[in-house]
C-alpha positions, 0 to 999 in steps of 0.5 A: 421789470424789477430792475426797471422799477428799481431804477425808476424809484432810485431816480425819483428818490435821488431827484432834487428838482422835479417838474410835474405836469398835470393835464386838464382831465385829471384836474377838472371833471370832464362831465361837470367841468368842476375842479376835482378838489380831492384829487388836488389835495392828494397832489398837494400832499405829495408835493409837501412830501417832496419838499419835506425831503428838500426837493424843489417842485415846479408844477405845469398845469392845464385846466384854465380853459376847462374851468373858464368854459364852465364858468362862462357856460360855453359849449364846445367846440370853442373858437380861438377867441372863446378859448382865450376868453375861457383861459383868462377867466379860468386862470384866476380860478386855477391859481386860487385853487392851487394857492389854497391846496398848497398852503402854507407853502407860497406859490407863484403863477408863471404864464409863458409859451414855448416861444419864451423858452426858445428866445435866449434873452427871455430864456435867461429871464425865465431861468433866473426867475425860476431860480429866484422863486425856488431859492425863496421856497416858492412853488412855481405854477406854470401854464401856457399863456393861452389868453394871448396865444396867436396859434390855435390852442392844441392838446398836448402842448403842456407836455412839451412845455413841461419838458422845456421848463425841466430843461430850463430849470435844470430839473432831474426829473419831469413827471407827466401825469396821464390817463395811461400808465405809459407806452405800449407796443400796441394799443392795450384796449385792442390788442391783448398781447400789447406789451408795456415798456417800463424803460426807454433808453433811446427814442428810436424810429421804432419807438416813435412809430408806436406813437405815430400809429396811436398804439399807446392807448392815448390819442395819436397826438397825445402820445406823440407830444409826450415823446416829443417832450421826452426827447427835449427832457432827456437831451437836456439831462432830465429823466421823464416818466409817464404814469397814471394820475391817480390818487397820490400819484407821486407816492404811487410812483415811488411805491413802484406804480407801472410807468414808462421811464425815459432815461437821460443821456447825461445829467442836466448840468453836463447837458447844459454845458455841452449846449453852451459850448456848441453855440457860436460866440458873438463876442469876447470878454477878456478877464484878468488873472484873478477872474480867470482863477475864480472862474476855474474854481466855479465862480461867476464872472463879475464886471470887476474882472473884465478888462476888455470887450470885443464884438457885437452881442446882446443879452443872452448871446454866447461869448468867449471868455479869454485871459490876457494871453488870449487863452480860452477860459470858458464859453458863457451866456452874457447877462448884458449887451456889449455896450453895457459891458463896456460901461461897467467892465472893471467896476464893482457890481454895486456900481451897476445901478449908478452907471447904467441907471438901472439895477441889473444882474450882479454877475455878468455871466453866471456860473450856471450859464458857463462852460469852463474850458477843459474842466467838464463844468 
Protein backbone atom coordinates (compact mmCIF):
# COMPACT_ATOMS: atom_id res chain seq x y z
CA UNK A 1 0.00 0.00 0.00
CA UNK A 2 2.77 2.47 0.91
CA UNK A 3 4.61 1.74 -2.32
CA UNK A 4 1.42 2.20 -4.32
CA UNK A 5 0.69 5.56 -2.71
CA UNK A 6 4.28 6.68 -3.25
CA UNK A 7 4.11 5.74 -6.92
CA UNK A 8 0.83 7.64 -7.33
CA UNK A 9 2.15 10.76 -5.62
CA UNK A 10 5.24 10.68 -7.83
CA UNK A 11 3.16 10.44 -10.99
CA UNK A 12 1.02 13.36 -9.90
CA UNK A 13 4.05 15.42 -8.88
CA UNK A 14 5.91 14.68 -12.13
CA UNK A 15 2.96 15.25 -14.47
CA UNK A 16 3.31 18.22 -16.78
CA UNK A 17 -0.09 17.92 -18.44
CA UNK A 18 -3.19 16.69 -16.59
CA UNK A 19 -6.77 16.05 -17.69
CA UNK A 20 -9.33 16.21 -14.87
CA UNK A 21 -12.82 14.82 -15.39
CA UNK A 22 -15.68 16.20 -13.29
CA UNK A 23 -19.01 14.41 -13.16
CA UNK A 24 -22.44 16.03 -12.81
CA UNK A 25 -23.00 14.65 -9.31
CA UNK A 26 -19.93 16.49 -8.03
CA UNK A 27 -20.69 19.80 -9.69
CA UNK A 28 -24.49 19.94 -9.36
CA UNK A 29 -26.48 19.20 -6.20
CA UNK A 30 -28.61 16.14 -7.10
CA UNK A 31 -31.43 17.26 -4.82
CA UNK A 32 -31.79 20.92 -5.79
CA UNK A 33 -30.10 21.01 -9.19
CA UNK A 34 -28.06 24.02 -8.03
CA UNK A 35 -24.40 24.48 -8.86
CA UNK A 36 -22.09 23.52 -5.97
CA UNK A 37 -20.17 26.79 -5.95
CA UNK A 38 -18.02 26.01 -2.90
CA UNK A 39 -16.85 22.70 -4.41
CA UNK A 40 -16.05 24.42 -7.71
CA UNK A 41 -13.98 27.05 -5.87
CA UNK A 42 -12.03 24.24 -4.18
CA UNK A 43 -11.34 22.63 -7.54
CA UNK A 44 -10.28 25.98 -8.98
CA UNK A 45 -7.80 26.40 -6.12
CA UNK A 46 -6.31 22.99 -6.97
CA UNK A 47 -6.08 23.95 -10.64
CA UNK A 48 -4.33 27.19 -9.71
CA UNK A 49 -1.77 25.22 -7.65
CA UNK A 50 -1.08 22.87 -10.56
CA UNK A 51 -0.61 25.76 -12.96
CA UNK A 52 1.65 27.56 -10.51
CA UNK A 53 4.11 24.68 -10.74
CA UNK A 54 4.03 24.78 -14.54
CA UNK A 55 1.46 22.06 -15.20
CA UNK A 56 -0.99 22.32 -18.11
CA UNK A 57 -4.57 21.54 -17.06
CA UNK A 58 -7.54 20.47 -19.17
CA UNK A 59 -10.95 20.03 -17.53
CA UNK A 60 -13.56 17.63 -18.94
CA UNK A 61 -16.80 18.56 -17.25
CA UNK A 62 -20.32 17.20 -17.22
CA UNK A 63 -23.15 19.23 -15.74
CA UNK A 64 -24.78 21.09 -18.62
CA UNK A 65 -27.87 18.88 -18.76
CA UNK A 66 -28.27 18.86 -14.97
CA UNK A 67 -28.08 22.66 -14.82
CA UNK A 68 -30.30 23.17 -17.85
CA UNK A 69 -32.94 20.77 -16.58
CA UNK A 70 -33.35 22.87 -13.43
CA UNK A 71 -33.47 26.13 -15.35
CA UNK A 72 -36.16 24.73 -17.68
CA UNK A 73 -38.02 23.01 -14.84
CA UNK A 74 -37.91 19.66 -16.62
CA UNK A 75 -38.69 16.53 -14.63
CA UNK A 76 -36.77 13.31 -15.31
CA UNK A 77 -36.67 11.10 -17.20
CA UNK A 78 -35.84 13.37 -20.13
CA UNK A 79 -36.34 12.44 -23.76
CA UNK A 80 -33.51 13.00 -26.22
CA UNK A 81 -34.89 16.33 -27.44
CA UNK A 82 -35.37 17.53 -23.86
CA UNK A 83 -31.82 16.46 -22.99
CA UNK A 84 -30.48 18.37 -25.98
CA UNK A 85 -32.45 21.46 -25.03
CA UNK A 86 -31.30 21.23 -21.42
CA UNK A 87 -27.70 20.87 -22.58
CA UNK A 88 -27.99 23.96 -24.78
CA UNK A 89 -29.34 26.07 -21.90
CA UNK A 90 -27.11 24.59 -19.20
CA UNK A 91 -23.88 24.86 -21.17
CA UNK A 92 -23.99 28.68 -20.98
CA UNK A 93 -24.40 28.52 -17.20
CA UNK A 94 -21.65 25.93 -16.91
CA UNK A 95 -19.17 27.97 -18.95
CA UNK A 96 -19.93 31.12 -16.97
CA UNK A 97 -19.41 29.27 -13.68
CA UNK A 98 -15.99 28.00 -14.75
CA UNK A 99 -14.98 31.39 -16.09
CA UNK A 100 -15.80 33.01 -12.76
CA UNK A 101 -14.17 30.29 -10.64
CA UNK A 102 -10.94 30.09 -12.66
CA UNK A 103 -10.39 33.85 -12.97
CA UNK A 104 -7.98 35.49 -13.53
CA UNK A 105 -6.87 32.55 -15.69
CA UNK A 106 -8.37 32.50 -19.18
CA UNK A 107 -10.53 29.51 -20.05
CA UNK A 108 -12.03 28.23 -23.30
CA UNK A 109 -15.06 26.10 -24.10
CA UNK A 110 -14.46 23.07 -26.32
CA UNK A 111 -17.53 21.01 -27.28
CA UNK A 112 -16.90 17.73 -29.06
CA UNK A 113 -17.97 14.12 -29.35
CA UNK A 114 -16.08 10.84 -29.33
CA UNK A 115 -16.41 10.80 -33.13
CA UNK A 116 -14.35 13.98 -33.31
CA UNK A 117 -11.38 12.14 -31.86
CA UNK A 118 -11.77 9.15 -34.19
CA UNK A 119 -11.67 11.08 -37.47
CA UNK A 120 -7.99 11.82 -38.23
CA UNK A 121 -8.62 15.22 -39.79
CA UNK A 122 -10.73 16.44 -36.90
CA UNK A 123 -8.29 14.76 -34.51
CA UNK A 124 -5.44 16.85 -35.91
CA UNK A 125 -7.54 20.01 -35.73
CA UNK A 126 -8.40 19.32 -32.10
CA UNK A 127 -4.84 18.40 -31.19
CA UNK A 128 -3.57 21.63 -32.72
CA UNK A 129 -6.29 23.63 -30.98
CA UNK A 130 -5.45 22.14 -27.59
CA UNK A 131 -1.75 22.83 -28.17
CA UNK A 132 -2.44 26.46 -29.12
CA UNK A 133 -4.70 27.01 -26.10
CA UNK A 134 -2.24 25.47 -23.66
CA UNK A 135 0.70 27.35 -25.19
CA UNK A 136 -1.28 30.55 -24.60
CA UNK A 137 -1.90 29.64 -20.96
CA UNK A 138 -5.61 28.95 -21.45
CA UNK A 139 -7.53 26.26 -19.54
CA UNK A 140 -9.72 24.26 -21.97
CA UNK A 141 -13.11 23.25 -20.54
CA UNK A 142 -14.28 20.24 -22.54
CA UNK A 143 -17.74 18.72 -22.67
CA UNK A 144 -19.52 16.36 -25.00
CA UNK A 145 -21.61 18.25 -27.56
CA UNK A 146 -24.87 16.87 -26.18
CA UNK A 147 -26.96 19.48 -27.98
CA UNK A 148 -26.31 17.88 -31.38
CA UNK A 149 -25.90 14.28 -30.20
CA UNK A 150 -27.82 11.86 -32.42
CA UNK A 151 -27.45 8.85 -30.11
CA UNK A 152 -29.12 8.60 -26.73
CA UNK A 153 -27.10 10.49 -24.11
CA UNK A 154 -25.63 7.90 -21.74
CA UNK A 155 -24.00 8.14 -18.33
CA UNK A 156 -20.24 7.65 -18.34
CA UNK A 157 -19.42 8.98 -21.81
CA UNK A 158 -17.31 11.78 -20.36
CA UNK A 159 -15.05 9.21 -18.70
CA UNK A 160 -14.14 7.91 -22.13
CA UNK A 161 -14.08 11.42 -23.53
CA UNK A 162 -11.58 12.45 -20.85
CA UNK A 163 -9.34 9.53 -21.80
CA UNK A 164 -9.61 10.46 -25.48
CA UNK A 165 -8.68 14.04 -24.66
CA UNK A 166 -5.73 12.84 -22.57
CA UNK A 167 -4.51 10.76 -25.51
CA UNK A 168 -5.11 13.58 -27.99
CA UNK A 169 -3.35 16.20 -25.88
CA UNK A 170 -0.44 13.96 -24.84
CA UNK A 171 -1.32 14.20 -21.14
CA UNK A 172 0.78 12.42 -18.52
CA UNK A 173 -2.20 11.84 -16.26
CA UNK A 174 -5.99 11.59 -16.49
CA UNK A 175 -7.87 12.06 -13.19
CA UNK A 176 -11.44 10.77 -12.93
CA UNK A 177 -13.09 12.44 -9.94
CA UNK A 178 -15.80 10.07 -8.75
CA UNK A 179 -18.18 9.20 -5.91
CA UNK A 180 -16.00 6.20 -4.99
CA UNK A 181 -12.31 5.98 -4.17
CA UNK A 182 -11.41 3.42 -6.80
CA UNK A 183 -11.89 -0.18 -7.82
CA UNK A 184 -12.66 -2.95 -5.35
CA UNK A 185 -12.59 -6.73 -5.67
CA UNK A 186 -16.23 -6.77 -4.53
CA UNK A 187 -18.91 -4.26 -3.72
CA UNK A 188 -17.73 -2.77 -0.39
CA UNK A 189 -21.30 -1.85 0.52
CA UNK A 190 -22.29 -5.52 0.40
CA UNK A 191 -19.07 -7.42 1.17
CA UNK A 192 -17.00 -6.34 4.20
CA UNK A 193 -14.11 -8.43 2.85
CA UNK A 194 -13.92 -6.38 -0.37
CA UNK A 195 -10.36 -5.32 -1.08
CA UNK A 196 -9.45 -1.95 -2.56
CA UNK A 197 -7.02 -2.11 -5.50
CA UNK A 198 -4.53 0.78 -5.25
CA UNK A 199 -2.59 -0.14 -8.40
CA UNK A 200 -3.68 -1.87 -11.63
CA UNK A 201 -0.70 -2.56 -13.86
CA UNK A 202 -2.77 -4.30 -16.53
CA UNK A 203 -6.51 -4.53 -17.15
CA UNK A 204 -6.85 -8.31 -17.24
CA UNK A 205 -10.01 -10.32 -17.84
CA UNK A 206 -10.28 -10.73 -14.07
CA UNK A 207 -10.17 -6.96 -13.55
CA UNK A 208 -12.68 -6.38 -16.35
CA UNK A 209 -15.01 -8.99 -14.80
CA UNK A 210 -15.06 -7.01 -11.55
CA UNK A 211 -16.51 -4.02 -13.37
CA UNK A 212 -18.93 -6.05 -15.47
CA UNK A 213 -20.36 -7.60 -12.31
CA UNK A 214 -20.92 -4.17 -10.78
CA UNK A 215 -18.75 -4.89 -7.73
CA UNK A 216 -17.04 -1.52 -7.58
CA UNK A 217 -19.56 0.43 -5.58
CA UNK A 218 -20.67 2.28 -8.73
CA UNK A 219 -23.40 1.25 -11.10
CA UNK A 220 -22.30 -1.37 -13.61
CA UNK A 221 -22.10 1.11 -16.45
CA UNK A 222 -20.19 3.58 -14.28
CA UNK A 223 -17.19 1.38 -13.59
CA UNK A 224 -17.30 -0.27 -17.02
CA UNK A 225 -16.89 3.10 -18.72
CA UNK A 226 -14.08 3.96 -16.31
CA UNK A 227 -12.21 0.80 -17.25
CA UNK A 228 -12.78 1.57 -20.92
CA UNK A 229 -11.32 5.00 -20.25
CA UNK A 230 -8.36 3.44 -18.45
CA UNK A 231 -7.62 1.21 -21.45
CA UNK A 232 -7.67 4.20 -23.80
CA UNK A 233 -5.51 6.37 -21.56
CA UNK A 234 -2.89 3.76 -20.67
CA UNK A 235 -2.58 2.57 -24.27
CA UNK A 236 -1.78 6.19 -25.17
CA UNK A 237 0.87 6.45 -22.46
CA UNK A 238 -1.21 8.34 -19.89
CA UNK A 239 -1.69 7.14 -16.33
CA UNK A 240 -5.29 7.20 -15.11
CA UNK A 241 -6.53 7.47 -11.55
CA UNK A 242 -10.00 7.10 -10.03
CA UNK A 243 -10.41 9.03 -6.78
CA UNK A 244 -13.05 10.71 -4.65
CA UNK A 245 -14.17 14.14 -5.72
CA UNK A 246 -14.25 15.60 -2.23
CA UNK A 247 -12.94 18.94 -0.99
CA UNK A 248 -9.69 19.97 -2.73
CA UNK A 249 -9.59 16.60 -4.53
CA UNK A 250 -6.21 17.07 -6.25
CA UNK A 251 -4.58 18.22 -3.03
CA UNK A 252 -6.05 15.18 -1.28
CA UNK A 253 -4.69 12.93 -4.01
CA UNK A 254 -1.23 14.47 -3.62
CA UNK A 255 -1.42 13.84 0.11
CA UNK A 256 -2.13 10.14 -0.38
CA UNK A 257 -5.90 9.88 -0.61
CA UNK A 258 -7.14 6.39 -1.44
CA UNK A 259 -7.40 5.88 -5.19
CA UNK A 260 -6.90 3.31 -7.92
CA UNK A 261 -4.03 4.05 -10.29
CA UNK A 262 -3.92 2.47 -13.75
CA UNK A 263 -0.36 2.46 -15.05
CA UNK A 264 0.53 3.33 -18.66
CA UNK A 265 2.41 0.95 -20.93
CA UNK A 266 4.76 3.72 -22.12
CA UNK A 267 5.11 7.49 -22.02
CA UNK A 268 2.66 9.51 -24.19
CA UNK A 269 5.23 10.43 -26.82
CA UNK A 270 6.46 6.87 -27.35
CA UNK A 271 2.91 5.51 -27.49
CA UNK A 272 1.93 8.09 -30.09
CA UNK A 273 4.97 7.33 -32.26
CA UNK A 274 4.13 3.62 -32.24
CA UNK A 275 0.57 4.45 -33.29
CA UNK A 276 1.80 6.56 -36.20
CA UNK A 277 4.27 3.88 -37.28
CA UNK A 278 1.47 1.31 -37.34
CA UNK A 279 -0.69 3.33 -39.73
CA UNK A 280 -0.76 2.48 -43.43
CA UNK A 281 0.88 5.29 -45.46
CA UNK A 282 -1.29 6.82 -48.18
CA UNK A 283 1.53 8.55 -50.01
CA UNK A 284 5.20 9.50 -50.06
CA UNK A 285 6.93 12.83 -49.51
CA UNK A 286 10.48 13.03 -50.82
CA UNK A 287 12.71 15.52 -49.01
CA UNK A 288 16.12 17.03 -49.69
CA UNK A 289 19.20 16.31 -47.59
CA UNK A 290 18.80 19.45 -45.50
CA UNK A 291 15.25 18.54 -44.54
CA UNK A 292 16.28 14.96 -43.74
CA UNK A 293 18.94 16.26 -41.34
CA UNK A 294 16.46 18.69 -39.80
CA UNK A 295 13.94 15.90 -39.19
CA UNK A 296 16.60 13.73 -37.58
CA UNK A 297 17.37 16.58 -35.16
CA UNK A 298 13.72 16.85 -34.10
CA UNK A 299 12.43 19.55 -36.44
CA UNK A 300 9.07 19.67 -38.23
CA UNK A 301 8.85 19.14 -41.99
CA UNK A 302 8.32 22.44 -43.82
CA UNK A 303 7.14 22.73 -47.44
CA UNK A 304 10.54 24.11 -48.50
CA UNK A 305 12.21 20.76 -47.83
CA UNK A 306 9.87 18.67 -50.02
CA UNK A 307 11.02 17.88 -53.54
CA UNK A 308 8.35 15.42 -54.70
CA UNK A 309 4.90 14.13 -53.77
CA UNK A 310 3.37 10.79 -54.75
CA UNK A 311 0.13 9.07 -53.84
CA UNK A 312 -3.38 10.23 -53.05
CA UNK A 313 -3.89 11.34 -49.49
CA UNK A 314 -5.96 13.80 -47.51
CA UNK A 315 -5.26 15.98 -44.55
CA UNK A 316 -4.56 13.88 -41.48
CA UNK A 317 -3.52 10.80 -43.46
CA UNK A 318 -0.27 8.96 -42.80
CA UNK A 319 2.60 9.40 -45.28
CA UNK A 320 6.11 8.05 -45.71
CA UNK A 321 8.88 10.62 -45.70
CA UNK A 322 11.87 9.53 -47.79
CA UNK A 323 15.18 11.08 -48.78
CA UNK A 324 16.39 11.41 -52.36
CA UNK A 325 17.71 7.80 -52.34
CA UNK A 326 14.35 6.35 -51.24
CA UNK A 327 15.51 5.68 -47.69
CA UNK A 328 12.69 5.91 -45.13
CA UNK A 329 13.28 8.91 -42.88
CA UNK A 330 9.99 9.01 -40.98
CA UNK A 331 6.27 8.31 -40.92
CA UNK A 332 3.98 11.24 -40.22
CA UNK A 333 0.49 12.71 -40.37
CA UNK A 334 0.25 15.40 -43.01
CA UNK A 335 -1.42 18.77 -42.49
CA UNK A 336 -2.19 19.06 -46.22
CA UNK A 337 -3.79 16.94 -48.93
CA UNK A 338 -1.68 15.64 -51.81
CA UNK A 339 -2.86 18.29 -54.29
CA UNK A 340 -2.03 21.06 -51.84
CA UNK A 341 1.43 19.65 -51.14
CA UNK A 342 2.20 19.55 -54.86
CA UNK A 343 1.41 23.26 -55.09
CA UNK A 344 3.45 24.39 -52.07
CA UNK A 345 6.38 21.95 -52.08
CA UNK A 346 9.73 23.69 -52.28
CA UNK A 347 8.24 27.00 -51.11
CA UNK A 348 8.71 28.94 -47.91
CA UNK A 349 5.88 28.65 -45.39
CA UNK A 350 5.06 32.35 -45.74
CA UNK A 351 4.12 31.69 -49.39
CA UNK A 352 1.29 29.27 -48.49
CA UNK A 353 -1.35 32.00 -48.26
CA UNK A 354 -0.62 33.46 -51.70
CA UNK A 355 -0.46 30.04 -53.39
CA UNK A 356 -3.43 28.28 -51.75
CA UNK A 357 -5.52 31.34 -51.04
CA UNK A 358 -5.78 30.62 -47.33
CA UNK A 359 -3.38 30.47 -44.40
CA UNK A 360 -2.66 26.89 -43.44
CA UNK A 361 -0.29 25.31 -40.95
CA UNK A 362 3.33 26.41 -41.08
CA UNK A 363 4.54 22.80 -40.92
CA UNK A 364 3.59 20.28 -43.56
CA UNK A 365 4.14 17.54 -40.96
CA UNK A 366 4.59 18.70 -37.37
CA UNK A 367 7.27 16.99 -35.30
CA UNK A 368 4.62 15.89 -32.76
CA UNK A 369 2.88 13.98 -35.57
CA UNK A 370 6.02 12.25 -36.80
CA UNK A 371 7.89 9.05 -35.96
CA UNK A 372 11.55 9.22 -37.06
CA UNK A 373 12.82 5.92 -38.43
CA UNK A 374 15.27 4.15 -36.16
CA UNK A 375 15.44 6.89 -33.52
CA UNK A 376 12.59 5.91 -31.19
CA UNK A 377 11.20 9.44 -31.53
